[in-house]
C-alpha positions as CSV (number, residue, x, y, z in Angstrom):
1,M,45.3,-17.5,18.1
2,K,45.3,-18.3,14.2
3,K,43.8,-21.7,14.7
4,I,41.1,-19.6,17.5
5,S,40.5,-17.1,14.4
6,K,39.7,-20.0,12.0
7,K,37.6,-22.3,14.4
8,I,35.5,-19.3,15.4
9,I,34.6,-18.4,11.5
10,V,34.6,-22.0,10.6
11,A,31.6,-22.1,13.4
12,F,30.5,-19.0,12.7
13,L,29.9,-20.2,8.7
14,F,28.1,-23.8,10.0
15,L,26.2,-21.7,12.3
16,I,25.2,-19.6,9.0
17,F,24.9,-22.5,7.1
18,F,22.6,-24.3,9.7
19,S,20.2,-21.2,10.1
20,E,20.1,-20.9,6.0
21,L,18.9,-24.3,6.1
22,I,16.0,-23.8,8.7
23,G,15.1,-21.0,7.4
24,Y,14.9,-22.8,3.5
25,T,12.8,-25.7,4.7
26,L,10.7,-24.0,7.0
27,G,9.7,-21.7,3.8
28,K,9.0,-25.0,1.6
29,L,6.9,-26.1,4.2
30,K,4.7,-22.7,4.3
31,I,5.2,-22.3,8.1
32,I,7.9,-19.0,7.2
33,P,7.3,-16.4,4.7
34,Q,9.3,-17.2,1.5
35,G,9.7,-13.7,0.5
36,I,10.5,-10.7,2.8
37,S,7.4,-8.5,4.8
38,A,6.3,-5.2,2.1
39,H,6.9,-2.9,4.9
40,V,10.8,-3.4,3.7
41,S,9.9,-1.7,0.2
42,I,7.7,1.6,2.0
43,L,10.5,4.0,2.8
44,A,9.7,7.3,4.6
45,D,10.3,10.5,2.7
46,E,9.6,13.7,4.0
47,K,8.1,15.4,1.2
48,V,6.2,12.6,-0.6
49,S,5.2,10.5,3.4
50,Y,6.0,7.4,1.7
51,W,8.2,6.2,-0.9
52,H,10.3,2.8,-2.5
53,P,13.3,2.0,-3.1
54,K,14.7,2.2,-6.5
55,N,15.6,-0.1,-9.5
56,I,15.3,-3.4,-7.5
57,K,13.5,-6.6,-7.7
58,L,11.9,-8.0,-4.4
59,K,10.4,-10.7,-3.8
60,H,7.1,-10.0,-1.1
61,Q,5.5,-12.6,1.3
62,D,3.9,-10.9,4.5
63,I,3.1,-13.3,7.4
64,K,0.5,-15.3,7.8
65,L,-0.3,-14.9,12.0
66,E,-3.9,-17.2,11.2
67,H,-4.6,-20.0,9.6
68,H,-4.1,-19.6,5.9
69,D,-5.2,-20.2,2.9
70,N,-2.5,-22.6,0.7
71,N,-3.8,-21.1,-2.7
72,C,-2.8,-17.3,-0.9
73,W,0.4,-18.2,0.6
74,R,2.6,-17.5,-2.5
75,P,5.0,-14.9,-2.9
76,S,5.1,-12.4,-5.3
77,T,7.6,-10.7,-7.7
78,V,7.4,-6.8,-7.4
79,Y,9.9,-4.8,-9.5
80,Y,10.2,-0.7,-8.0
81,N,11.7,1.4,-11.3
82,N,14.7,3.9,-12.0
83,I,11.7,6.9,-10.4
84,G,10.8,4.1,-7.3
85,A,7.6,3.6,-8.8
86,R,5.7,-0.2,-9.0
87,G,7.0,-2.1,-12.2
88,K,9.4,-3.1,-15.0
89,E,8.9,0.2,-17.0
90,R,11.6,3.3,-16.8
91,V,10.2,6.3,-16.8
92,Y,11.8,9.6,-18.3
93,L,10.9,12.8,-18.0
94,K,10.6,13.8,-21.7
95,K,7.4,11.6,-23.0
96,T,6.3,9.7,-26.0
97,K,2.7,9.0,-25.7
98,P,-0.1,10.5,-22.9
99,R,0.6,9.4,-19.9
100,I,-1.9,8.4,-16.8
101,A,-0.2,8.3,-13.8
102,L,-2.0,6.3,-10.4
103,I,-2.2,7.5,-7.2
104,G,-3.8,5.5,-4.4
105,D,-2.6,2.9,-1.4
106,E,-2.1,-1.3,-1.2
107,I,-4.6,-2.4,-3.7
108,I,-3.4,0.0,-6.3
109,E,0.7,-0.6,-5.1
110,N,-0.6,-4.3,-5.5
111,V,2.6,-5.6,-3.7
112,Q,0.6,-8.9,-2.6
113,V,0.4,-10.0,-7.0
114,S,3.6,-10.7,-8.7
115,E,4.5,-8.6,-11.5
116,G,2.1,-8.6,-15.3
117,S,-0.7,-10.2,-12.9
118,D,-1.0,-6.6,-11.1
119,F,-4.0,-4.1,-11.7
120,A,-1.4,-1.6,-13.1
121,S,-0.3,-4.2,-15.6
122,L,-3.1,-5.4,-16.9
123,L,-4.4,-1.6,-17.1
124,R,-1.4,-1.1,-19.6
125,K,-2.6,-4.1,-21.6
126,K,-6.1,-2.6,-22.2
127,L,-4.5,0.9,-22.5
128,K,-2.1,0.1,-25.0
129,N,-1.5,3.9,-26.2
130,F,-0.7,5.5,-22.8
131,E,2.1,5.3,-20.3
132,I,0.8,4.5,-16.9
133,I,3.0,5.3,-13.6
134,N,2.0,3.7,-10.6
135,F,2.5,6.5,-7.9
136,S,0.8,3.9,-5.4
137,A,2.4,3.2,-2.0
138,S,0.6,1.5,0.7
139,S,-0.6,3.1,3.7
140,M,-0.9,6.5,2.1
141,G,-4.2,8.6,2.7
142,L,-5.3,11.5,1.0
143,A,-2.7,14.2,2.4
144,D,-0.3,11.9,1.2
145,Q,-1.1,11.5,-2.1
146,I,-1.7,15.3,-2.9
147,D,2.2,15.6,-1.6
148,V,3.1,12.5,-4.2
149,Y,1.2,14.6,-6.8
150,K,2.6,17.5,-6.2
151,N,6.4,16.1,-5.5
152,L,6.4,14.0,-7.9
153,V,3.4,13.3,-10.4
154,R,3.8,17.1,-11.3
155,K,6.8,16.2,-12.5
156,Y,6.3,13.9,-15.2
157,N,3.8,16.0,-16.7
158,V,1.0,13.1,-16.8
159,D,-2.1,14.2,-18.6
160,Y,-4.5,12.5,-16.7
161,V,-4.7,11.6,-12.3
162,F,-6.6,8.2,-11.7
163,L,-7.2,8.2,-8.1
164,F,-8.4,5.6,-6.1
165,V,-10.2,5.8,-3.0
166,S,-10.4,3.7,-0.2
167,E,-12.6,3.5,2.9
168,N,-9.5,4.0,5.1
169,D,-8.4,7.2,3.4
170,L,-11.1,8.5,5.8
171,H,-8.8,8.0,8.9
172,N,-5.3,7.5,7.7
173,N,-4.7,11.1,8.2
174,H,-6.0,12.1,11.5
175,Y,-4.1,12.9,14.3
176,T,-4.4,10.1,16.2
177,D,-3.1,7.7,13.4
178,F,0.3,5.6,15.2
179,S,2.4,5.7,11.9
180,Q,5.6,8.1,12.4
181,F,5.6,8.4,8.4
182,R,2.5,9.7,7.5
183,I,0.6,13.7,7.6
184,K,-1.7,14.8,10.2
185,Y,-4.3,16.8,10.9
186,K,-6.5,18.0,13.7
187,I,-9.4,20.1,14.2
188,L,-8.4,23.5,16.9
189,D,-10.7,25.7,17.6
190,G,-13.0,24.9,14.1
191,E,-9.9,25.2,11.8
192,V,-7.7,22.1,10.3
193,I,-4.6,22.7,11.7
194,K,-2.0,20.0,9.6
195,I,0.8,18.9,12.6
196,P,4.2,18.7,11.6
197,R,6.2,15.8,11.3
198,S,9.4,15.5,13.6
199,E,12.4,17.3,12.8
200,E,14.4,15.0,15.1
201,W,12.2,11.6,14.0
202,F,14.2,12.1,10.3
203,K,17.3,12.6,12.0
204,N,17.3,9.6,13.5
205,Y,15.8,7.9,10.4
206,N,18.4,9.6,7.8
207,S,21.4,9.0,9.9
208,F,24.1,7.2,8.5
209,I,23.9,4.2,10.0
210,N,19.9,3.9,9.7
211,K,20.7,4.8,5.4
212,L,23.1,2.0,5.4
213,R,20.6,-0.6,6.7
214,R,17.6,0.4,4.7
215,G,20.5,0.5,1.5
216,K,20.4,-2.1,-1.4
217,L,22.6,-4.5,-0.1
218,I,21.0,-4.8,2.8
219,L,17.6,-5.0,0.8
220,Y,19.5,-8.1,-0.9
221,I,20.5,-9.8,2.0
222,K,16.9,-10.0,2.7
223,N,15.1,-10.7,-0.3
224,Y,17.6,-13.4,0.0
225,S,18.6,-14.5,2.9
226,N,16.6,-17.3,4.1
227,T,17.9,-16.5,8.2
228,F,16.5,-13.0,7.9
229,K,13.5,-14.8,6.7
230,L,13.2,-16.6,10.2
231,Y,14.5,-13.6,12.1
232,F,12.1,-11.6,10.8
233,Y,9.1,-14.3,11.3
234,L,10.2,-15.0,14.5
235,K,10.7,-11.0,15.6
236,I,7.3,-9.8,14.4
237,K,5.4,-12.5,15.6
238,K,6.9,-11.8,19.0
239,N,6.7,-8.2,18.8
240,I,2.6,-8.7,17.8
241,K,1.6,-10.9,20.6
242,S,3.6,-8.0,23.2
243,K,1.6,-5.1,21.0
244,N,-1.9,-6.7,21.7
245,T,-1.3,-7.0,25.0
246,S,0.1,-3.4,26.0
247,I,-1.8,-0.7,27.4
248,E,-1.5,1.3,24.8
249,F,-3.0,-0.9,22.1
250,K,-5.8,-1.8,24.6
251,K,-6.8,1.8,24.8
252,T,-6.6,2.5,21.2
253,H,-9.1,-0.6,20.5
254,T,-11.3,0.2,23.4
255,I,-12.8,3.4,23.2
256,S,-15.9,4.4,23.8
257,D,-18.8,5.0,21.1
258,D,-18.5,8.6,21.6
259,E,-14.7,9.1,21.0
260,K,-15.1,7.0,18.1
261,N,-18.7,9.1,16.4
262,R,-16.3,12.3,17.4
263,R,-13.2,11.2,15.4
264,F,-15.4,10.1,12.4
265,N,-17.2,13.5,12.4
266,E,-13.6,15.0,12.9
267,N,-12.5,13.1,10.1
268,K,-15.1,14.0,7.7
269,I,-14.4,17.5,8.0
270,I,-10.6,17.0,7.2
271,Y,-11.1,15.2,4.7
272,S,-13.5,17.1,2.8
273,F,-11.0,19.7,3.8
274,L,-8.0,17.4,1.6
275,V,-10.7,17.1,-0.9
276,D,-10.6,20.2,-1.6
277,K,-6.9,20.4,-1.6
278,F,-6.6,18.0,-4.1
279,L,-9.0,19.5,-6.6
280,Q,-7.2,23.0,-6.6
281,E,-3.8,21.2,-6.9
282,I,-5.7,19.2,-10.0
283,E,-7.1,22.2,-11.4
284,R,-4.2,24.2,-10.8
285,D,-2.3,22.2,-13.8
286,K,-5.5,21.4,-15.9
287,I,-5.4,17.9,-15.6
288,K,-8.1,15.5,-16.3
289,Y,-9.1,12.7,-13.1
290,F,-10.9,10.2,-12.5
291,T,-11.8,8.8,-8.8
292,F,-12.8,5.4,-8.2
293,F,-14.0,3.5,-5.5
294,N,-11.5,0.4,-4.2
295,I,-14.3,-2.3,-3.2
296,K,-12.9,-5.3,-3.0
297,S,-13.2,-5.3,1.2
298,Y,-17.0,-5.5,0.1
299,L,-16.7,-8.0,-1.9
300,F,-14.5,-10.6,0.9
301,K,-16.7,-10.1,4.1
302,P,-20.3,-10.4,5.0
303,E,-21.9,-7.4,5.2
304,D,-22.4,-7.5,9.2
305,N,-18.9,-7.7,10.0
306,N,-17.4,-4.2,8.4
307,L,-20.3,-1.8,9.3
308,D,-17.3,1.1,9.6
309,E,-15.6,0.5,6.9
310,R,-19.7,0.9,4.7
311,K,-20.2,4.2,7.2
312,A,-16.7,5.4,6.2
313,F,-17.3,4.7,2.9
314,F,-20.8,5.9,2.6
315,F,-19.5,9.6,3.5
316,L,-16.5,9.1,0.7
317,M,-19.2,8.7,-1.9
318,E,-20.7,11.5,-1.0
319,A,-17.4,13.5,-0.2
320,W,-16.7,12.4,-4.4
321,E,-20.3,12.8,-5.8
322,D,-19.5,14.6,-9.2
323,E,-19.1,13.0,-12.9
324,N,-15.3,12.0,-12.7
325,S,-16.1,9.8,-9.5
326,F,-17.7,5.9,-10.2
327,Y,-18.2,3.3,-7.8
328,P,-17.8,-0.3,-9.5
329,L,-19.5,-2.2,-7.3
330,K,-22.9,-3.4,-9.2
331,S,-20.6,-3.9,-12.2
332,S,-18.0,-5.8,-10.3
333,I,-21.0,-8.1,-9.1
334,E,-22.4,-8.7,-12.6
335,Y,-19.0,-9.9,-13.4
336,L,-17.7,-12.3,-11.1
337,K,-21.3,-13.8,-11.1
338,E,-20.6,-14.4,-15.0
339,K,-17.3,-15.8,-13.8
340,N,-18.8,-18.0,-11.6
341,L,-16.7,-16.5,-8.6
342,Y,-19.4,-14.6,-6.7
343,K,-21.4,-15.6,-3.8
344,E,-23.0,-13.4,-2.0
345,P,-22.2,-11.3,0.0
346,W,-18.5,-12.5,-0.7
347,I,-16.1,-13.1,-3.5
348,N,-16.1,-17.1,-3.4
349,Q,-12.5,-17.4,-3.9
350,S,-10.9,-14.5,-2.3
351,C,-7.5,-15.3,-3.4
352,S,-8.3,-15.4,-7.4
353,N,-6.8,-12.0,-9.6
354,S,-10.7,-11.3,-10.2
355,Y,-10.7,-7.8,-8.6
356,N,-7.4,-7.1,-10.3
357,E,-8.9,-8.5,-13.8
358,F,-11.9,-6.9,-13.3
359,M,-11.2,-3.6,-12.4
360,S,-8.4,-3.2,-15.3
361,I,-11.7,-3.7,-17.7
362,Y,-14.0,-1.3,-15.9
363,V,-11.3,1.4,-15.3
364,S,-10.2,1.2,-18.8
365,D,-13.8,1.5,-20.5
366,I,-15.0,4.2,-18.3
367,F,-11.3,6.0,-19.4
368,Y,-11.7,5.1,-23.1
369,N,-16.0,6.4,-23.0
370,N,-15.2,9.5,-21.8
371,L,-11.9,10.7,-23.7
């Protein structure tokens, strides 16, 4: 019996060693990611929709299913601090200098960029007399960001809020969205109605086993194990292939123009409602806010390939049309031309860090000019 047990243990260790070696080799050859997918650091939360693990350093690199530029194929080192916000800097309730809260989605969370080169880090270098806390998380819409403000940002007595708006914010909180995490709304009898999130889903999500699977030990294993990276790569490829051929996926991506227009008009009403809610929360606390529009997608895509995004973006510009809102497209083009990075109508080097560099300068200049 002991001999059999020893053989099983030796065989298991050999299998792990062999799979680690294969995963390591494929990672070095850039066939599979060398880091874990960004979705691993996104956690569902009943109060703030999405948030992050605390006190951890992760190596991120998302799966590229299409042909990739080798310059883009680099893992990023990302830190989440003691409150789960992106960044190395610890945050305490008592502040020692004025505080700025950054609120946005993946473009401001910046998990594709290593610590020190991400937007928030660059902005800290420009605004040295302020404490900057990055409350952004991938995939959040405005409704989720309002809850982040109410349940998290408000605790830390911030002096300024920088809200970053992306074109996908328009539809992120519509009831047709697939995400289980997000807050969703629909229009019923002419009123904007919030849809309660599933208590049963959260009960299962927060079960002992599922919490264990999301715990630090498992995160560390995912972060450092080449076997897991290989397994996850194969699993995601299989899932995406089955998803793209599923009837549900085809239905979602073959909606009629009439249905598309109906949803767009509903989203306009819902988003305007959410803008009012956000402003009410900010005004209640007498917080100075600035709204900046994320124009990265417009600098990376040919104009004729993203007409729906542009249509959404023009509406968002109208929704935030006040003295606190800034649209940096023209300034960014001027900056990129100076750096010889601009090739109309998109950036020549899509993997460069020019957007973060530009935005840190742009945002800090506007902030100082409006103090």
